[in-house]
mmCIF file as Biopython writes it, N, C-alpha, C and O atoms, coordinates in Angstrom:
data_model
#
loop_
_atom_site.group_PDB
_atom_site.id
_atom_site.type_symbol
_atom_site.label_atom_id
_atom_site.label_alt_id
_atom_site.label_comp_id
_atom_site.label_asym_id
_atom_site.label_entity_id
_atom_site.label_seq_id
_atom_site.pdbx_PDB_ins_code
_atom_site.Cartn_x
_atom_site.Cartn_y
_atom_site.Cartn_z
_atom_site.occupancy
_atom_site.B_iso_or_equiv
_atom_site.auth_seq_id
_atom_site.auth_asym_id
_atom_site.pdbx_PDB_model_num
ATOM 1   N N  . MET A ? 1  ? -10.537 -13.251 11.262  1.0 0.0 1  A 1 
ATOM 2   C CA . MET A ? 1  ? -10.227 -12.997 9.867   1.0 0.0 1  A 1 
ATOM 3   C C  . MET A ? 1  ? -9.117  -13.962 9.443   1.0 0.0 1  A 1 
ATOM 4   O O  . MET A ? 1  ? -8.127  -14.135 10.153  1.0 0.0 1  A 1 
ATOM 5   N N  . THR A ? 2  ? -9.290  -14.562 8.321   1.0 0.0 2  A 1 
ATOM 6   C CA . THR A ? 2  ? -8.268  -15.464 7.813   1.0 0.0 2  A 1 
ATOM 7   C C  . THR A ? 2  ? -7.139  -14.660 7.195   1.0 0.0 2  A 1 
ATOM 8   O O  . THR A ? 2  ? -7.284  -13.473 6.904   1.0 0.0 2  A 1 
ATOM 9   N N  . HIS A ? 3  ? -6.017  -15.328 7.002   1.0 0.0 3  A 1 
ATOM 10  C CA . HIS A ? 3  ? -4.902  -14.648 6.342   1.0 0.0 3  A 1 
ATOM 11  C C  . HIS A ? 3  ? -5.301  -14.207 4.942   1.0 0.0 3  A 1 
ATOM 12  O O  . HIS A ? 3  ? -4.899  -13.131 4.497   1.0 0.0 3  A 1 
ATOM 13  N N  . ALA A ? 4  ? -6.072  -15.007 4.251   1.0 0.0 4  A 1 
ATOM 14  C CA . ALA A ? 4  ? -6.465  -14.663 2.881   1.0 0.0 4  A 1 
ATOM 15  C C  . ALA A ? 4  ? -7.258  -13.364 2.855   1.0 0.0 4  A 1 
ATOM 16  O O  . ALA A ? 4  ? -7.048  -12.525 1.978   1.0 0.0 4  A 1 
ATOM 17  N N  . ALA A ? 5  ? -8.149  -13.195 3.792   1.0 0.0 5  A 1 
ATOM 18  C CA . ALA A ? 5  ? -8.954  -11.972 3.852   1.0 0.0 5  A 1 
ATOM 19  C C  . ALA A ? 5  ? -8.075  -10.781 4.201   1.0 0.0 5  A 1 
ATOM 20  O O  . ALA A ? 5  ? -8.227  -9.705  3.622   1.0 0.0 5  A 1 
ATOM 21  N N  . ALA A ? 6  ? -7.167  -10.960 5.133   1.0 0.0 6  A 1 
ATOM 22  C CA . ALA A ? 6  ? -6.262  -9.874  5.524   1.0 0.0 6  A 1 
ATOM 23  C C  . ALA A ? 6  ? -5.363  -9.484  4.356   1.0 0.0 6  A 1 
ATOM 24  O O  . ALA A ? 6  ? -5.147  -8.300  4.097   1.0 0.0 6  A 1 
ATOM 25  N N  . ILE A ? 7  ? -4.848  -10.476 3.661   1.0 0.0 7  A 1 
ATOM 26  C CA . ILE A ? 7  ? -3.988  -10.216 2.505   1.0 0.0 7  A 1 
ATOM 27  C C  . ILE A ? 7  ? -4.758  -9.451  1.431   1.0 0.0 7  A 1 
ATOM 28  O O  . ILE A ? 7  ? -4.218  -8.523  0.830   1.0 0.0 7  A 1 
ATOM 29  N N  . ALA A ? 8  ? -5.993  -9.824  1.187   1.0 0.0 8  A 1 
ATOM 30  C CA . ALA A ? 8  ? -6.808  -9.139  0.179   1.0 0.0 8  A 1 
ATOM 31  C C  . ALA A ? 8  ? -7.019  -7.677  0.563   1.0 0.0 8  A 1 
ATOM 32  O O  . ALA A ? 8  ? -6.934  -6.793  -0.289  1.0 0.0 8  A 1 
ATOM 33  N N  . GLN A ? 9  ? -7.290  -7.422  1.831   1.0 0.0 9  A 1 
ATOM 34  C CA . GLN A ? 9  ? -7.492  -6.043  2.277   1.0 0.0 9  A 1 
ATOM 35  C C  . GLN A ? 9  ? -6.196  -5.242  2.178   1.0 0.0 9  A 1 
ATOM 36  O O  . GLN A ? 9  ? -6.207  -4.089  1.747   1.0 0.0 9  A 1 
ATOM 37  N N  . LEU A ? 10 ? -5.089  -5.848  2.574   1.0 0.0 10 A 1 
ATOM 38  C CA . LEU A ? 10 ? -3.802  -5.164  2.487   1.0 0.0 10 A 1 
ATOM 39  C C  . LEU A ? 10 ? -3.439  -4.865  1.037   1.0 0.0 10 A 1 
ATOM 40  O O  . LEU A ? 10 ? -2.895  -3.803  0.735   1.0 0.0 10 A 1 
ATOM 41  N N  . GLU A ? 11 ? -3.737  -5.791  0.151   1.0 0.0 11 A 1 
ATOM 42  C CA . GLU A ? 11 ? -3.468  -5.593  -1.276  1.0 0.0 11 A 1 
ATOM 43  C C  . GLU A ? 11 ? -4.270  -4.404  -1.803  1.0 0.0 11 A 1 
ATOM 44  O O  . GLU A ? 11 ? -3.749  -3.584  -2.559  1.0 0.0 11 A 1 
ATOM 45  N N  . THR A ? 12 ? -5.526  -4.315  -1.405  1.0 0.0 12 A 1 
ATOM 46  C CA . THR A ? 12 ? -6.367  -3.193  -1.823  1.0 0.0 12 A 1 
ATOM 47  C C  . THR A ? 12 ? -5.789  -1.873  -1.329  1.0 0.0 12 A 1 
ATOM 48  O O  . THR A ? 12 ? -5.692  -0.908  -2.087  1.0 0.0 12 A 1 
ATOM 49  N N  . HIS A ? 13 ? -5.405  -1.835  -0.054  1.0 0.0 13 A 1 
ATOM 50  C CA . HIS A ? 13 ? -4.837  -0.612  0.512   1.0 0.0 13 A 1 
ATOM 51  C C  . HIS A ? 13 ? -3.519  -0.241  -0.177  1.0 0.0 13 A 1 
ATOM 52  O O  . HIS A ? 13 ? -3.280  0.931   -0.468  1.0 0.0 13 A 1 
ATOM 53  N N  . ALA A ? 14 ? -2.674  -1.227  -0.434  1.0 0.0 14 A 1 
ATOM 54  C CA . ALA A ? 14 ? -1.392  -0.956  -1.097  1.0 0.0 14 A 1 
ATOM 55  C C  . ALA A ? 14 ? -1.622  -0.391  -2.495  1.0 0.0 14 A 1 
ATOM 56  O O  . ALA A ? 14 ? -0.980  0.584   -2.887  1.0 0.0 14 A 1 
ATOM 57  N N  . SER A ? 15 ? -2.525  -0.992  -3.237  1.0 0.0 15 A 1 
ATOM 58  C CA . SER A ? 15 ? -2.821  -0.510  -4.595  1.0 0.0 15 A 1 
ATOM 59  C C  . SER A ? 15 ? -3.382  0.900   -4.567  1.0 0.0 15 A 1 
ATOM 60  O O  . SER A ? 15 ? -3.007  1.738   -5.387  1.0 0.0 15 A 1 
ATOM 61  N N  . ASN A ? 16 ? -4.283  1.167   -3.623  1.0 0.0 16 A 1 
ATOM 62  C CA . ASN A ? 16 ? -4.846  2.517   -3.504  1.0 0.0 16 A 1 
ATOM 63  C C  . ASN A ? 16 ? -3.751  3.538   -3.208  1.0 0.0 16 A 1 
ATOM 64  O O  . ASN A ? 16 ? -3.726  4.619   -3.797  1.0 0.0 16 A 1 
ATOM 65  N N  . CYS A ? 17 ? -2.853  3.194   -2.299  1.0 0.0 17 A 1 
ATOM 66  C CA . CYS A ? 17 ? -1.752  4.106   -1.962  1.0 0.0 17 A 1 
ATOM 67  C C  . CYS A ? 17 ? -0.868  4.365   -3.172  1.0 0.0 17 A 1 
ATOM 68  O O  . CYS A ? 17 ? -0.467  5.503   -3.418  1.0 0.0 17 A 1 
ATOM 69  N N  . GLU A ? 18 ? -0.563  3.319   -3.927  1.0 0.0 18 A 1 
ATOM 70  C CA . GLU A ? 18 ? 0.279   3.476   -5.116  1.0 0.0 18 A 1 
ATOM 71  C C  . GLU A ? 18 ? -0.415  4.354   -6.161  1.0 0.0 18 A 1 
ATOM 72  O O  . GLU A ? 18 ? 0.217   5.221   -6.766  1.0 0.0 18 A 1 
ATOM 73  N N  . ASN A ? 19 ? -1.703  4.130   -6.369  1.0 0.0 19 A 1 
ATOM 74  C CA . ASN A ? 19 ? -2.453  4.949   -7.332  1.0 0.0 19 A 1 
ATOM 75  C C  . ASN A ? 19 ? -2.521  6.398   -6.872  1.0 0.0 19 A 1 
ATOM 76  O O  . ASN A ? 19 ? -2.334  7.319   -7.666  1.0 0.0 19 A 1 
ATOM 77  N N  . ASN A ? 20 ? -2.788  6.594   -5.588  1.0 0.0 20 A 1 
ATOM 78  C CA . ASN A ? 20 ? -2.861  7.959   -5.058  1.0 0.0 20 A 1 
ATOM 79  C C  . ASN A ? 20 ? -1.515  8.661   -5.170  1.0 0.0 20 A 1 
ATOM 80  O O  . ASN A ? 20 ? -1.453  9.848   -5.488  1.0 0.0 20 A 1 
ATOM 81  N N  . ALA A ? 21 ? -0.442  7.927   -4.908  1.0 0.0 21 A 1 
ATOM 82  C CA . ALA A ? 21 ? 0.895   8.527   -4.990  1.0 0.0 21 A 1 
ATOM 83  C C  . ALA A ? 21 ? 1.170   9.031   -6.404  1.0 0.0 21 A 1 
ATOM 84  O O  . ALA A ? 21 ? 1.716   10.120  -6.579  1.0 0.0 21 A 1 
ATOM 85  N N  . ALA A ? 22 ? 0.800   8.254   -7.397  1.0 0.0 22 A 1 
ATOM 86  C CA . ALA A ? 22 ? 1.019   8.674   -8.785  1.0 0.0 22 A 1 
ATOM 87  C C  . ALA A ? 22 ? 0.245   9.954   -9.092  1.0 0.0 22 A 1 
ATOM 88  O O  . ALA A ? 22 ? 0.766   10.861  -9.741  1.0 0.0 22 A 1 
ATOM 89  N N  . ILE A ? 23 ? -0.980  10.020  -8.631  1.0 0.0 23 A 1 
ATOM 90  C CA . ILE A ? 23 ? -1.796  11.222  -8.844  1.0 0.0 23 A 1 
ATOM 91  C C  . ILE A ? 23 ? -1.181  12.409  -8.112  1.0 0.0 23 A 1 
ATOM 92  O O  . ILE A ? 23 ? -1.059  13.499  -8.669  1.0 0.0 23 A 1 
ATOM 93  N N  . GLN A ? 24 ? -0.798  12.186  -6.864  1.0 0.0 24 A 1 
ATOM 94  C CA . GLN A ? 24 ? -0.231  13.268  -6.062  1.0 0.0 24 A 1 
ATOM 95  C C  . GLN A ? 24 ? 1.071   13.788  -6.662  1.0 0.0 24 A 1 
ATOM 96  O O  . GLN A ? 24 ? 1.328   14.991  -6.627  1.0 0.0 24 A 1 
ATOM 97  N N  . GLU A ? 25 ? 1.885   12.906  -7.206  1.0 0.0 25 A 1 
ATOM 98  C CA . GLU A ? 25 ? 3.126   13.347  -7.848  1.0 0.0 25 A 1 
ATOM 99  C C  . GLU A ? 25 ? 2.822   14.249  -9.047  1.0 0.0 25 A 1 
ATOM 100 O O  . GLU A ? 25 ? 3.472   15.277  -9.234  1.0 0.0 25 A 1 
ATOM 101 N N  . ARG A ? 26 ? 1.845   13.865  -9.846  1.0 0.0 26 A 1 
ATOM 102 C CA . ARG A ? 26 ? 1.467   14.694  -11.002 1.0 0.0 26 A 1 
ATOM 103 C C  . ARG A ? 26 ? 0.953   16.060  -10.562 1.0 0.0 26 A 1 
ATOM 104 O O  . ARG A ? 26 ? 1.126   17.055  -11.266 1.0 0.0 26 A 1 
ATOM 105 N N  . GLU A ? 27 ? 0.321   16.097  -9.394  1.0 0.0 27 A 1 
ATOM 106 C CA . GLU A ? 27 ? -0.246  17.353  -8.882  1.0 0.0 27 A 1 
ATOM 107 C C  . GLU A ? 27 ? 0.751   18.152  -8.040  1.0 0.0 27 A 1 
ATOM 108 O O  . GLU A ? 27 ? 0.409   19.208  -7.508  1.0 0.0 27 A 1 
ATOM 109 N N  . GLY A ? 28 ? 1.972   17.653  -7.920  1.0 0.0 28 A 1 
ATOM 110 C CA . GLY A ? 28 ? 2.997   18.365  -7.179  1.0 0.0 28 A 1 
ATOM 111 C C  . GLY A ? 28 ? 2.935   18.191  -5.671  1.0 0.0 28 A 1 
ATOM 112 O O  . GLY A ? 28 ? 3.602   18.920  -4.936  1.0 0.0 28 A 1 
ATOM 113 N N  . GLN A ? 29 ? 2.156   17.250  -5.208  1.0 0.0 29 A 1 
ATOM 114 C CA . GLN A ? 29 ? 2.033   16.981  -3.771  1.0 0.0 29 A 1 
ATOM 115 C C  . GLN A ? 29 ? 3.043   15.902  -3.384  1.0 0.0 29 A 1 
ATOM 116 O O  . GLN A ? 29 ? 2.670   14.781  -3.041  1.0 0.0 29 A 1 
ATOM 117 N N  . HIS A ? 30 ? 4.303   16.252  -3.444  1.0 0.0 30 A 1 
ATOM 118 C CA . HIS A ? 30 ? 5.371   15.271  -3.312  1.0 0.0 30 A 1 
ATOM 119 C C  . HIS A ? 30 ? 5.464   14.666  -1.912  1.0 0.0 30 A 1 
ATOM 120 O O  . HIS A ? 30 ? 5.768   13.480  -1.777  1.0 0.0 30 A 1 
ATOM 121 N N  . GLU A ? 31 ? 5.210   15.448  -0.882  1.0 0.0 31 A 1 
ATOM 122 C CA . GLU A ? 31 ? 5.264   14.912  0.477   1.0 0.0 31 A 1 
ATOM 123 C C  . GLU A ? 31 ? 4.152   13.874  0.694   1.0 0.0 31 A 1 
ATOM 124 O O  . GLU A ? 31 ? 4.393   12.816  1.275   1.0 0.0 31 A 1 
ATOM 125 N N  . ASP A ? 32 ? 2.954   14.179  0.230   1.0 0.0 32 A 1 
ATOM 126 C CA . ASP A ? 32 ? 1.844   13.227  0.347   1.0 0.0 32 A 1 
ATOM 127 C C  . ASP A ? 32 ? 2.118   11.967  -0.478  1.0 0.0 32 A 1 
ATOM 128 O O  . ASP A ? 32 ? 1.817   10.855  -0.046  1.0 0.0 32 A 1 
ATOM 129 N N  . ALA A ? 33 ? 2.685   12.151  -1.655  1.0 0.0 33 A 1 
ATOM 130 C CA . ALA A ? 33 ? 3.006   11.011  -2.507  1.0 0.0 33 A 1 
ATOM 131 C C  . ALA A ? 33 ? 4.035   10.110  -1.831  1.0 0.0 33 A 1 
ATOM 132 O O  . ALA A ? 33 ? 3.906   8.886   -1.852  1.0 0.0 33 A 1 
ATOM 133 N N  . ALA A ? 34 ? 5.041   10.712  -1.242  1.0 0.0 34 A 1 
ATOM 134 C CA . ALA A ? 34 ? 6.067   9.924   -0.545  1.0 0.0 34 A 1 
ATOM 135 C C  . ALA A ? 34 ? 5.452   9.153   0.617   1.0 0.0 34 A 1 
ATOM 136 O O  . ALA A ? 34 ? 5.802   7.997   0.857   1.0 0.0 34 A 1 
ATOM 137 N N  . ASN A ? 35 ? 4.544   9.789   1.332   1.0 0.0 35 A 1 
ATOM 138 C CA . ASN A ? 35 ? 3.874   9.119   2.442   1.0 0.0 35 A 1 
ATOM 139 C C  . ASN A ? 35 ? 3.069   7.920   1.941   1.0 0.0 35 A 1 
ATOM 140 O O  . ASN A ? 35 ? 3.086   6.854   2.557   1.0 0.0 35 A 1 
ATOM 141 N N  . ASN A ? 36 ? 2.375   8.095   0.840   1.0 0.0 36 A 1 
ATOM 142 C CA . ASN A ? 36 ? 1.600   6.986   0.281   1.0 0.0 36 A 1 
ATOM 143 C C  . ASN A ? 36 ? 2.507   5.859   -0.208  1.0 0.0 36 A 1 
ATOM 144 O O  . ASN A ? 36 ? 2.164   4.686   -0.064  1.0 0.0 36 A 1 
ATOM 145 N N  . ARG A ? 37 ? 3.641   6.198   -0.775  1.0 0.0 37 A 1 
ATOM 146 C CA . ARG A ? 37 ? 4.580   5.144   -1.217  1.0 0.0 37 A 1 
ATOM 147 C C  . ARG A ? 37 ? 5.130   4.369   -0.013  1.0 0.0 37 A 1 
ATOM 148 O O  . ARG A ? 37 ? 5.301   3.152   -0.077  1.0 0.0 37 A 1 
ATOM 149 N N  . THR A ? 38 ? 5.403   5.080   1.075   1.0 0.0 38 A 1 
ATOM 150 C CA . THR A ? 38 ? 5.870   4.414   2.299   1.0 0.0 38 A 1 
ATOM 151 C C  . THR A ? 38 ? 4.792   3.474   2.834   1.0 0.0 38 A 1 
ATOM 152 O O  . THR A ? 38 ? 5.074   2.333   3.198   1.0 0.0 38 A 1 
ATOM 153 N N  . ASN A ? 39 ? 3.564   3.965   2.876   1.0 0.0 39 A 1 
ATOM 154 C CA . ASN A ? 39 ? 2.460   3.134   3.356   1.0 0.0 39 A 1 
ATOM 155 C C  . ASN A ? 39 ? 2.284   1.897   2.480   1.0 0.0 39 A 1 
ATOM 156 O O  . ASN A ? 39 ? 2.080   0.797   2.992   1.0 0.0 39 A 1 
ATOM 157 N N  . ALA A ? 40 ? 2.360   2.071   1.177   1.0 0.0 40 A 1 
ATOM 158 C CA . ALA A ? 40 ? 2.208   0.940   0.260   1.0 0.0 40 A 1 
ATOM 159 C C  . ALA A ? 40 ? 3.298   -0.095  0.509   1.0 0.0 40 A 1 
ATOM 160 O O  . ALA A ? 40 ? 3.026   -1.295  0.521   1.0 0.0 40 A 1 
ATOM 161 N N  . ALA A ? 41 ? 4.522   0.364   0.707   1.0 0.0 41 A 1 
ATOM 162 C CA . ALA A ? 41 ? 5.629   -0.574  0.964   1.0 0.0 41 A 1 
ATOM 163 C C  . ALA A ? 41 ? 5.402   -1.336  2.268   1.0 0.0 41 A 1 
ATOM 164 O O  . ALA A ? 41 ? 5.702   -2.527  2.354   1.0 0.0 41 A 1 
ATOM 165 N N  . GLU A ? 42 ? 4.879   -0.658  3.271   1.0 0.0 42 A 1 
ATOM 166 C CA . GLU A ? 42 ? 4.607   -1.327  4.548   1.0 0.0 42 A 1 
ATOM 167 C C  . GLU A ? 42 ? 3.475   -2.336  4.404   1.0 0.0 42 A 1 
ATOM 168 O O  . GLU A ? 42 ? 3.534   -3.415  4.993   1.0 0.0 42 A 1 
ATOM 169 N N  . TYR A ? 43 ? 2.445   -2.003  3.630   1.0 0.0 43 A 1 
ATOM 170 C CA . TYR A ? 43 ? 1.374   -2.961  3.371   1.0 0.0 43 A 1 
ATOM 171 C C  . TYR A ? 43 ? 1.926   -4.188  2.643   1.0 0.0 43 A 1 
ATOM 172 O O  . TYR A ? 43 ? 1.566   -5.320  2.965   1.0 0.0 43 A 1 
ATOM 173 N N  . ARG A ? 44 ? 2.795   -3.960  1.667   1.0 0.0 44 A 1 
ATOM 174 C CA . ARG A ? 44 ? 3.360   -5.085  0.913   1.0 0.0 44 A 1 
ATOM 175 C C  . ARG A ? 44 ? 4.246   -5.962  1.811   1.0 0.0 44 A 1 
ATOM 176 O O  . ARG A ? 44 ? 4.286   -7.181  1.643   1.0 0.0 44 A 1 
ATOM 177 N N  . GLN A ? 45 ? 4.947   -5.348  2.752   1.0 0.0 45 A 1 
ATOM 178 C CA . GLN A ? 45 ? 5.754   -6.124  3.702   1.0 0.0 45 A 1 
ATOM 179 C C  . GLN A ? 45 ? 4.843   -6.976  4.583   1.0 0.0 45 A 1 
ATOM 180 O O  . GLN A ? 45 ? 5.151   -8.135  4.863   1.0 0.0 45 A 1 
ATOM 181 N N  . ALA A ? 46 ? 3.733   -6.406  5.013   1.0 0.0 46 A 1 
ATOM 182 C CA . ALA A ? 46 ? 2.783   -7.160  5.823   1.0 0.0 46 A 1 
ATOM 183 C C  . ALA A ? 46 ? 2.213   -8.339  5.034   1.0 0.0 46 A 1 
ATOM 184 O O  . ALA A ? 46 ? 2.016   -9.423  5.584   1.0 0.0 46 A 1 
ATOM 185 N N  . ILE A ? 47 ? 1.954   -8.123  3.756   1.0 0.0 47 A 1 
ATOM 186 C CA . ILE A ? 47 ? 1.464   -9.207  2.893   1.0 0.0 47 A 1 
ATOM 187 C C  . ILE A ? 47 ? 2.497   -10.340 2.850   1.0 0.0 47 A 1 
ATOM 188 O O  . ILE A ? 47 ? 2.153   -11.511 3.007   1.0 0.0 47 A 1 
ATOM 189 N N  . GLU A ? 48 ? 3.745   -9.982  2.638   1.0 0.0 48 A 1 
ATOM 190 C CA . GLU A ? 48 ? 4.806   -10.998 2.579   1.0 0.0 48 A 1 
ATOM 191 C C  . GLU A ? 48 ? 4.890   -11.774 3.892   1.0 0.0 48 A 1 
ATOM 192 O O  . GLU A ? 48 ? 5.061   -12.993 3.888   1.0 0.0 48 A 1 
ATOM 193 N N  . THR A ? 49 ? 4.770   -11.071 5.003   1.0 0.0 49 A 1 
ATOM 194 C CA . THR A ? 49 ? 4.825   -11.729 6.304   1.0 0.0 49 A 1 
ATOM 195 C C  . THR A ? 49 ? 3.685   -12.724 6.458   1.0 0.0 49 A 1 
ATOM 196 O O  . THR A ? 49 ? 3.902   -13.852 6.900   1.0 0.0 49 A 1 
ATOM 197 N N  . LEU A ? 50 ? 2.487   -12.321 6.103   1.0 0.0 50 A 1 
ATOM 198 C CA . LEU A ? 50 ? 1.337   -13.221 6.224   1.0 0.0 50 A 1 
ATOM 199 C C  . LEU A ? 50 ? 1.457   -14.412 5.270   1.0 0.0 50 A 1 
ATOM 200 O O  . LEU A ? 50 ? 1.078   -15.529 5.622   1.0 0.0 50 A 1 
ATOM 201 N N  . GLN A ? 51 ? 1.972   -14.180 4.089   1.0 0.0 51 A 1 
ATOM 202 C CA . GLN A ? 51 ? 2.121   -15.266 3.127   1.0 0.0 51 A 1 
ATOM 203 C C  . GLN A ? 51 ? 3.168   -16.285 3.594   1.0 0.0 51 A 1 
ATOM 204 O O  . GLN A ? 51 ? 3.098   -17.461 3.236   1.0 0.0 51 A 1 
ATOM 205 N N  . ALA A ? 52 ? 4.111   -15.839 4.372   1.0 0.0 52 A 1 
ATOM 206 C CA . ALA A ? 52 ? 5.165   -16.734 4.851   1.0 0.0 52 A 1 
ATOM 207 C C  . ALA A ? 52 ? 4.673   -17.647 5.976   1.0 0.0 52 A 1 
ATOM 208 O O  . ALA A ? 52 ? 5.300   -18.664 6.273   1.0 0.0 52 A 1 
ATOM 209 N N  . GLU A ? 53 ? 3.571   -17.287 6.586   1.0 0.0 53 A 1 
ATOM 210 C CA . GLU A ? 53 ? 3.053   -18.093 7.708   1.0 0.0 53 A 1 
ATOM 211 C C  . GLU A ? 53 ? 2.283   -19.289 7.232   1.0 0.0 53 A 1 
ATOM 212 O O  . GLU A ? 53 ? 1.783   -20.065 8.047   1.0 0.0 53 A 1 
#
C-alpha cells in the first residue's frame, strides 16, 4: 500500500470518528464520543507522520 492510499484510508476513518462523536454527544453518549475523538486525533497524527516521510 502506498502512503497515499494509507493516508486516504486514515482520513476516512478520522472523519467517520469525528462525525460519530458529534452524533454521540447529541445523544448523550459522552464516553463513546470521547473515545471517537481520541481515535480521530490518533488517525490524524498517523496522517501527519506519513506525510512527513
